[in-house]
MDTraj code that builds the backbone (N, CA, C; nanometers):
import mdtraj as md
import numpy as np

residues = "MET GLN ARG ARG ARG LEU LEU TRP ARG PRO GLU PRO PRO THR LEU TRP ALA ILE VAL ASP GLU ALA ALA LEU ARG ARG PRO VAL GLY GLY PRO GLU VAL LEU ARG ALA GLN LEU ARG HIS LEU MET GLU ILE VAL GLU LEU GLY HIS VAL THR PHE GLN VAL MET PRO PHE SER VAL GLY ALA ALA ALA ALA VAL THR GLY PRO ALA THR ILE LEU ARG PHE PRO GLU GLY GLN LEU PRO ASP VAL VAL TYR LEU GLU GLN LEU THR GLY ALA LEU TYR LEU ASP LYS ALA ALA ASP VAL GLU ARG TYR TRP HIS ILE LEU ASN ARG LEU GLY ILE GLU ALA GLU GLN PRO ALA ALA THR THR ALA ILE LEU HIS ARG VAL LEU ARG GLU VAL".split()
xyz = np.array([
    [2.2960, 7.2481, 2.2339],
    [2.3788, 7.3342, 2.2720],
    [2.3582, 7.4129, 2.4033],
    [2.2389, 7.4945, 2.4126],
    [2.1327, 7.5333, 2.4917],
    [2.1158, 7.4838, 2.6239],
    [2.0808, 7.3501, 2.6163],
    [2.0706, 7.2568, 2.7112],
    [2.2328, 7.2308, 2.8115],
    [2.3023, 7.2290, 2.7257],
    [2.4358, 7.1669, 2.7420],
    [2.5094, 7.2355, 2.8571],
    [2.4798, 7.4089, 2.8019],
    [2.5125, 7.5144, 2.9113],
    [2.4806, 7.5666, 2.9824],
    [2.3523, 7.4891, 3.0465],
    [2.3252, 7.4721, 3.1795],
    [2.3926, 7.4333, 3.2662],
    [2.4634, 7.3343, 3.2197],
    [2.5511, 7.2558, 3.3064],
    [2.6602, 7.3719, 3.4136],
    [2.7067, 7.5001, 3.3135],
    [2.8281, 7.5468, 3.3665],
    [2.7451, 7.6545, 3.4609],
    [2.6605, 7.7059, 3.4085],
    [2.5785, 7.7992, 3.4593],
    [2.5984, 7.8578, 3.6188],
    [2.6177, 7.9520, 3.6780],
    [2.6177, 7.9797, 3.8616],
    [2.5432, 7.9013, 3.9330],
    [2.4060, 7.8687, 3.9043],
    [2.3305, 7.7623, 3.9745],
    [2.2467, 7.6673, 3.8664],
    [2.3854, 7.5904, 3.8526],
    [2.3233, 7.4967, 3.7609],
    [2.1874, 7.3873, 3.8163],
    [2.1055, 7.2906, 3.7362],
    [2.0368, 7.2202, 3.7625],
    [2.1059, 7.1017, 3.8339],
    [2.0494, 7.0152, 3.9052],
    [2.1296, 6.8740, 3.9461],
    [2.1095, 6.7923, 3.8109],
    [2.1787, 6.7049, 3.8116],
    [2.1654, 6.5968, 3.6482],
    [2.1673, 6.4774, 3.7259],
    [2.1189, 6.3950, 3.7399],
    [2.1415, 6.2181, 3.7608],
    [2.0794, 6.1645, 3.6456],
    [2.1751, 6.0905, 3.5711],
    [2.1634, 6.0161, 3.4609],
    [2.2059, 5.8654, 3.4456],
    [2.1382, 5.7719, 3.4028],
    [2.1830, 5.6331, 3.4097],
    [2.1633, 5.5863, 3.2320],
    [2.2815, 5.5885, 3.1885],
    [2.2788, 5.5739, 3.0396],
    [2.3264, 5.3898, 3.0222],
    [2.2608, 5.3490, 2.9431],
    [2.2869, 5.2058, 2.8969],
    [2.4447, 5.1896, 2.8014],
    [2.5182, 5.1036, 2.8815],
    [2.6615, 5.0847, 2.7421],
    [2.6427, 5.1017, 2.6372],
    [2.5439, 5.0610, 2.5244],
    [2.4960, 5.0092, 2.4013],
    [2.4963, 5.1969, 2.3753],
    [2.4550, 5.2626, 2.4034],
    [2.4374, 5.3956, 2.4010],
    [2.5988, 5.4718, 2.3773],
    [2.7069, 5.3943, 2.4544],
    [2.8164, 5.4588, 2.4654],
    [2.9477, 5.4186, 2.3476],
    [2.8623, 5.2965, 2.3019],
    [2.9128, 5.2422, 2.2336],
    [2.8758, 5.2682, 2.0321],
    [2.7630, 5.3295, 2.0359],
    [2.6877, 5.3319, 1.8926],
    [2.7082, 5.4581, 1.8397],
    [2.8314, 5.4344, 1.7419],
    [2.8789, 5.5406, 1.7071],
    [2.8128, 5.6253, 1.5707],
    [2.7167, 5.7031, 1.6483],
    [2.5626, 5.7593, 1.5421],
    [2.6585, 5.8909, 1.5269],
    [2.6714, 5.9508, 1.4090],
    [2.7905, 6.0193, 1.3553],
    [2.9330, 6.0057, 1.3256],
    [2.9834, 5.8544, 1.3397],
    [3.0942, 5.8529, 1.3252],
    [3.1893, 5.8177, 1.4613],
    [3.2973, 5.7824, 1.4442],
    [3.3683, 5.7992, 1.5502],
    [3.4151, 5.9050, 1.5729],
    [3.4759, 5.9423, 1.5464],
    [3.4883, 6.0969, 1.5786],
    [3.4019, 6.1677, 1.6439],
    [3.3033, 6.1579, 1.6063],
    [3.1658, 6.2284, 1.7265],
    [3.1328, 6.1465, 1.8285],
    [3.2043, 6.0116, 1.7872],
    [3.1859, 5.9732, 1.9255],
    [3.2548, 5.9675, 2.0480],
    [3.3909, 5.9921, 1.9902],
    [3.4882, 6.0094, 2.1075],
    [3.5175, 6.1394, 2.1377],
    [3.4291, 6.2585, 2.0943],
    [3.4192, 6.4033, 2.1183],
    [3.3225, 6.3615, 2.2289],
    [3.2162, 6.3015, 2.1734],
    [3.0822, 6.2924, 2.3176],
    [3.1396, 6.1918, 2.4162],
    [3.2094, 6.1383, 2.4421],
    [3.2653, 6.0867, 2.5282],
    [3.3578, 6.1366, 2.6167],
    [3.4322, 6.2465, 2.5664],
    [3.5123, 6.3213, 2.6508],
    [3.4464, 6.4544, 2.6889],
    [3.3156, 6.4276, 2.6473],
    [3.2535, 6.5729, 2.6960],
    [3.1554, 6.5029, 2.8290],
    [3.1231, 6.3845, 2.8139],
    [3.0877, 6.2692, 2.9305],
    [3.2109, 6.2978, 3.0405],
    [3.2935, 6.3116, 3.0542],
    [3.4189, 6.2522, 3.1041],
    [3.4689, 6.4216, 3.1719],
    [3.3867, 6.5466, 3.1016],
    [3.3835, 6.6635, 3.1917],
    [3.2784, 6.7098, 3.2433],
    [3.1808, 6.6409, 3.2398],
    [3.0526, 6.6690, 3.2972],
    [3.0488, 6.5826, 3.4251],
    [3.0848, 6.4644, 3.4207],
    [3.0960, 6.3535, 3.5627],
    [3.1921, 6.4201, 3.6462],
    [3.2622, 6.5447, 3.6280],
    [3.3261, 6.5921, 3.6844],
    [3.2861, 6.6739, 3.8100],
    [3.1894, 6.7426, 3.7272],
    [3.1172, 6.8826, 3.7857],
    [3.0109, 6.8318, 3.9070],
    [3.0464, 6.8380, 4.0172],
    [2.9427, 6.8473, 4.1033],
    [2.8518, 6.7834, 4.1631],
    [2.7411, 6.8797, 4.0546],
    [2.6273, 6.8402, 4.0676],
    [2.5319, 6.7578, 3.9476],
    [2.6396, 6.6890, 3.8643],
    [2.6352, 6.5681, 3.7853],
    [2.6748, 6.4368, 3.8539],
    [2.5542, 6.3393, 3.8439],
    [2.5739, 6.2017, 3.8754],
    [2.5374, 6.1340, 3.7508],
    [2.6710, 6.0404, 3.7154],
    [2.5888, 5.9771, 3.5894],
    [2.6670, 5.8306, 3.6418],
    [2.5905, 5.7215, 3.5824],
    [2.6244, 5.5726, 3.6018],
    [2.5860, 5.5495, 3.4910],
    [2.6687, 5.4084, 3.4478],
    [2.6250, 5.3589, 3.3135],
    [2.5781, 5.1780, 3.3603],
    [2.5001, 5.1723, 3.2562],
    [2.4163, 5.0289, 3.3005],
    [2.5117, 4.9368, 3.1995],
    [2.6077, 4.8464, 3.2696],
    [2.6601, 4.7610, 3.1583],
    [2.6243, 4.6815, 3.1513],
    [2.6746, 4.6231, 3.0045],
    [2.6412, 4.5083, 2.9138],
    [2.5971, 4.3855, 3.0355],
    [2.6909, 4.3407, 3.1415],
    [2.7308, 4.2684, 3.2249],
    [2.5919, 4.2349, 3.3069],
    [2.5028, 4.3503, 3.3430],
    [2.3712, 4.3377, 3.4320],
    [2.2771, 4.3102, 3.3168],
    [2.2633, 4.2427, 3.2096],
    [2.1423, 4.2037, 3.1575],
    [2.0353, 4.2632, 3.1316],
    [1.9134, 4.2454, 3.1273],
    [1.8278, 4.3124, 3.0983],
    [1.7711, 4.3646, 3.2407],
    [1.7770, 4.5117, 3.2353],
    [1.7307, 4.5524, 3.3947],
    [1.6141, 4.5990, 3.3683],
    [1.5666, 4.6556, 3.5233],
    [1.4461, 4.7320, 3.5182],
    [1.4065, 4.8000, 3.4510],
    [1.4523, 4.8347, 3.3385],
    [1.4535, 4.9284, 3.2518],
    [1.3152, 4.9884, 3.2131],
    [1.2773, 5.1067, 3.1816],
    [1.1833, 5.1716, 3.1114],
    [1.1635, 5.1060, 2.9853],
    [1.0561, 5.1397, 2.8898],
    [1.0982, 5.0914, 2.7241],
    [1.1465, 5.2130, 2.6635],
    [1.1737, 5.3272, 2.6913],
    [1.3010, 5.4162, 2.6342],
    [1.3276, 5.5180, 2.7357],
    [1.3700, 5.6441, 2.6818],
    [1.3851, 5.7070, 2.7434],
    [1.2769, 5.8236, 2.8572],
    [1.3337, 5.8113, 2.9880],
    [1.2858, 5.8798, 3.0703],
    [1.3669, 5.9606, 3.1721],
    [1.2265, 6.0942, 3.2126],
    [1.3051, 6.1771, 3.2966],
    [1.2323, 6.2275, 3.3324],
    [1.2757, 6.2751, 3.4805],
    [1.1697, 6.2971, 3.5984],
    [1.2159, 6.4450, 3.6136],
    [1.1161, 6.5532, 3.5879],
    [1.1576, 6.6899, 3.6242],
    [1.1118, 6.7045, 3.7503],
    [1.1805, 6.7308, 3.8246],
    [1.1944, 6.7719, 3.9617],
    [1.2265, 6.9568, 4.0163],
    [1.1136, 7.0228, 3.9957],
    [1.1086, 7.1699, 4.0217],
    [1.1449, 7.2264, 4.2064],
    [1.2087, 7.3130, 4.2163],
    [1.2747, 7.3442, 4.3439],
    [1.1422, 7.4182, 4.3947],
    [1.2134, 7.3942, 4.5344],
    [1.0937, 7.4671, 4.6623],
    [0.9534, 7.4211, 4.6041],
    [0.9227, 7.2896, 4.5550],
    [0.8347, 7.2646, 4.5319],
    [0.7065, 7.3328, 4.4496],
    [0.7576, 7.4037, 4.3788],
    [0.7149, 7.5064, 4.3136],
    [0.5955, 7.4552, 4.2137],
    [0.6013, 7.3202, 4.1694],
    [0.5489, 7.2608, 4.0803],
    [0.5308, 7.0962, 4.1099],
    [0.4149, 7.0005, 4.1031],
    [0.4614, 6.8598, 4.1229],
    [0.5733, 6.8330, 4.0061],
    [0.6347, 6.6980, 4.0644],
    [0.7477, 6.6318, 3.9819],
    [0.6487, 6.5547, 3.9175],
    [0.7136, 6.5974, 3.7587],
    [0.6489, 6.5425, 3.6093],
    [0.7472, 6.4397, 3.5616],
    [0.7003, 6.3091, 3.5196],
    [0.7632, 6.2434, 3.4285],
    [0.7378, 6.3011, 3.2970],
    [0.8955, 6.3042, 3.1833],
    [0.8761, 6.2911, 3.0734],
    [0.9170, 6.1866, 3.0016],
    [0.8297, 6.1594, 2.8941],
    [0.8669, 6.0149, 2.8003],
    [0.8474, 6.0370, 2.6711],
    [0.9558, 6.0658, 2.6087],
    [1.0290, 6.0813, 2.4522],
    [0.9968, 5.9806, 2.3663],
    [0.8898, 6.0247, 2.2970],
    [0.8571, 5.9462, 2.1878],
    [0.8752, 5.9530, 2.0391],
    [0.8664, 5.8443, 1.9536],
    [0.9028, 5.9093, 1.8203],
    [0.8740, 6.0122, 1.7771],
    [0.7277, 6.0300, 1.7812],
    [0.6329, 6.1908, 1.7327],
    [0.6117, 6.3017, 1.8480],
    [0.6464, 6.2637, 1.9333],
    [0.6252, 6.3288, 2.0099],
    [0.6608, 6.2778, 2.1691],
    [0.5998, 6.3848, 2.2752],
    [0.6002, 6.3556, 2.3975],
    [0.5217, 6.3457, 2.5046],
    [0.5221, 6.2506, 2.6176],
    [0.4186, 6.2588, 2.7386],
    [0.4758, 6.3337, 2.8174],
    [0.3828, 6.4035, 2.9130],
    [0.3855, 6.4532, 3.0289],
    [0.2862, 6.3375, 3.1666],
    [0.3595, 6.2637, 3.2492],
    [0.2650, 6.2094, 3.3524],
    [0.3388, 6.2541, 3.4493],
    [0.1817, 6.3615, 3.5209],
    [0.2120, 6.4199, 3.6564],
    [0.1051, 6.3612, 3.7814],
    [0.0345, 6.2243, 3.6650],
    [-0.0087, 6.1507, 3.8203],
    [0.0815, 6.1014, 3.9253],
    [0.0284, 6.1220, 4.0664],
    [0.1311, 6.0632, 4.1559],
    [0.1683, 5.9188, 4.1315],
    [0.0622, 5.8424, 4.0854],
    [0.1409, 5.7103, 4.0798],
    [0.2218, 5.6858, 3.9894],
    [0.1817, 5.7580, 3.8870],
    [0.2620, 5.7607, 3.7614],
    [0.4329, 5.7717, 3.7361],
    [0.4462, 5.9076, 3.8605],
    [0.5634, 5.9561, 3.8713],
    [0.6045, 5.8574, 4.0114],
    [0.5213, 5.7912, 4.1520],
    [0.6234, 5.7107, 4.2179],
    [0.6875, 5.5803, 4.1252],
    [0.5802, 5.5306, 4.0371],
    [0.6232, 5.4398, 3.9814],
    [0.8026, 5.4438, 3.8684],
    [0.7782, 5.5776, 3.8154],
    [0.9308, 5.6096, 3.7602],
    [1.0104, 5.6084, 3.8905],
    [0.9622, 5.6886, 3.9704],
    [1.0902, 5.7384, 4.0499],
    [1.1496, 5.5600, 4.1155],
    [1.0483, 5.4643, 4.1052],
    [1.0977, 5.3068, 4.1750],
    [1.1924, 5.2542, 4.0914],
    [1.1497, 5.2656, 3.9465],
    [1.2103, 5.2266, 3.8406],
    [1.3246, 5.2616, 3.8160],
    [1.3476, 5.3957, 3.8391],
    [1.4984, 5.4682, 3.7997],
    [1.5882, 5.4779, 3.9397],
    [1.5083, 5.4590, 4.0877],
    [1.5880, 5.3829, 4.1570],
    [1.6768, 5.2731, 4.1634],
    [1.5933, 5.2239, 4.1238],
    [1.6030, 5.0509, 4.1028],
    [1.7567, 5.0555, 3.9725],
    [1.7415, 5.1145, 3.8948],
    [1.8565, 5.1340, 3.7915],
    [1.9862, 5.1962, 3.8646],
    [1.9269, 5.2750, 3.9439],
    [2.0571, 5.3459, 3.9881],
    [2.1504, 5.2440, 4.1149],
    [2.0537, 5.1399, 4.1663],
    [2.0880, 5.0101, 4.1993],
    [2.2118, 4.9173, 4.1419],
    [2.1393, 4.9440, 4.0233],
    [2.1926, 4.7915, 3.9372],
    [2.2892, 4.8625, 3.8597],
    [2.2966, 4.9883, 3.8353],
    [2.4406, 5.0229, 3.7502],
    [2.5323, 5.0441, 3.8059],
    [2.6620, 5.0447, 3.7305],
    [2.7694, 5.1005, 3.8098],
    [2.7543, 5.2176, 3.8705],
    [2.8425, 5.2084, 3.9846],
    [2.8430, 5.3324, 4.0724],
    [2.9172, 5.4493, 4.0466],
    [2.8538, 5.5496, 4.0645],
    [2.9049, 5.6783, 4.0148],
    [3.0557, 5.7210, 3.9927],
    [3.1391, 5.6331, 4.0693],
    [3.3004, 5.6486, 4.0999],
    [3.3650, 5.5774, 3.9665],
    [3.2821, 5.4418, 3.9615],
    [3.2948, 5.4132, 3.8453],
    [3.3272, 5.4270, 3.7141],
    [3.2343, 5.5371, 3.6988],
    [3.2124, 5.6189, 3.5218],
    [3.2996, 5.6587, 3.4933],
    [3.4160, 5.7023, 3.5599],
    [3.4988, 5.7486, 3.4792],
    [3.5759, 5.6599, 3.3941],
    [3.6379, 5.5264, 3.4723],
    [3.7044, 5.4613, 3.4024],
    [3.6331, 5.3717, 3.2978],
    [3.4869, 5.3523, 3.3118],
    [3.4388, 5.3065, 3.1932],
    [3.4383, 5.4087, 3.0604],
    [3.4185, 5.5071, 3.0956],
    [3.4266, 5.6393, 2.9584],
    [3.5417, 5.5794, 2.9369],
    [3.6659, 5.5939, 2.9905],
    [3.8048, 5.5877, 2.9102],
    [3.8036, 5.4509, 2.8628],
    [3.7728, 5.3418, 2.8960],
    [3.7940, 5.1972, 2.8239],
    [3.6997, 5.2190, 2.7168],
    [3.5755, 5.2469, 2.7325],
    [3.5038, 5.2981, 2.5928],
    [3.6066, 5.3924, 2.4881],
    [3.6404, 5.4630, 2.5167],
    [3.7042, 5.5891, 2.4773],
    [3.8458, 5.4727, 2.3569],
    [3.9035, 5.4557, 2.4607],
    [4.0239, 5.3356, 2.3671],
    [3.9772, 5.2438, 2.2833],
    [3.8535, 5.1904, 2.2786],
    [3.7892, 5.1026, 2.2604],
    [3.7182, 5.1350, 2.1265],
    [3.7402, 5.2607, 2.0934],
    [3.6557, 5.3324, 1.9967],
    [3.7435, 5.3668, 1.8759],
])
top = md.Topology()
chain = top.add_chain()
for i, resn in enumerate(residues, 1):
    res = top.add_residue(resn, chain, resSeq=i)
    for name in ("N", "CA", "C"):
        top.add_atom(name, md.element.get_by_symbol(name[0]), res)
traj = md.Trajectory(xyz[None], top)
């Protein structure tokens, strides 16, 4: 819940997320929880500092990484970019320039293959109707 509140603070972080359509349809916690999550996503995609894209089933196998990947970029170059890889029993933080560059390339490729942000709201509404 604390991370969620970050999006509404006066100087919020910029968030760019690409989510597989399967994650939008998996009813973890049941259908009501999924509906609430979808409605929350519909709220945050309206925020100017959030870019949300969906990787539709129609794309097939995308240039994806083997699991969740996050690139942390800090303001004004205070620290170098870091790739955060969530693992089953912990996390990895990659800070070598070559590793970060490789993940930037992968995430940019995913951004091209995914539905454009303007289509996100329609996709979320469609999935919500189907749940």
